[in-house]
C-alpha positions in Angstrom: 21.7 3.0 220.8 22.7 2.3 224.4 26.4 2.2 224.7 27.0 3.7 221.2 29.1 6.9 220.6 27.5 9.6 218.4 28.7 12.8 216.9 27.2 15.9 218.7 26.3 18.5 216.1 24.8 21.2 218.4 24.3 21.7 222.1 21.3 23.7 223.2 19.8 24.7 226.5 16.0 25.1 226.9 14.4 26.6 230.0 11.8 23.8 230.1 13.9 20.7 229.6 17.5 21.9 230.1 20.6 20.9 228.1 20.0 18.8 224.9 22.3 17.5 222.2 21.5 17.4 218.5 23.4 14.3 217.2 24.2 12.8 213.9 22.0 9.8 213.2 23.5 8.6 209.9 21.0 7.9 207.1 18.1 8.7 209.4 19.1 12.3 209.8 19.6 13.8 213.2 18.1 13.1 216.7 18.0 15.0 220.0 19.0 13.6 223.3 18.4 15.2 226.7 21.5 15.4 228.8 20.0 13.0 231.3 20.0 10.3 228.6 23.8 10.6 228.1 27.0 10.0 230.1 27.2 13.8 230.5 24.1 13.9 232.7 24.0 13.9 236.4 25.2 10.6 238.0 22.2 8.6 239.3 21.6 8.8 243.0 21.2 5.8 245.2 17.5 6.0 244.9 15.1 7.6 242.3 14.4 10.5 244.8 17.5 11.2 246.8 17.9 14.3 249.1 19.5 16.4 246.3 16.6 15.8 243.9 14.0 16.5 246.6 15.7 19.7 247.7 15.8 20.9 244.1 12.2 20.1 243.7 11.3 22.0 246.9 13.3 25.0 245.6 11.4 24.9 242.3 8.0 24.6 243.9 8.9 27.6 246.2 10.0 29.6 243.2 6.8 28.9 241.3 4.6 29.8 244.3 6.4 33.1 244.7 6.1 34.0 241.0 
């Protein structure tokens, strides 16, 4: 479905995976897309692990260790 536009029925946020969209799938019913799989997600960085992603990861690991 790359490049296709779909109708978003529901937007949800989960702690574990973040924002997701439940979309209309026509005769097949509905399907769920993670925000990163849409044009609404974060723009890709210059490399898979850029400084922003690594700093977020470091903050997450620190938060988990202190919990």
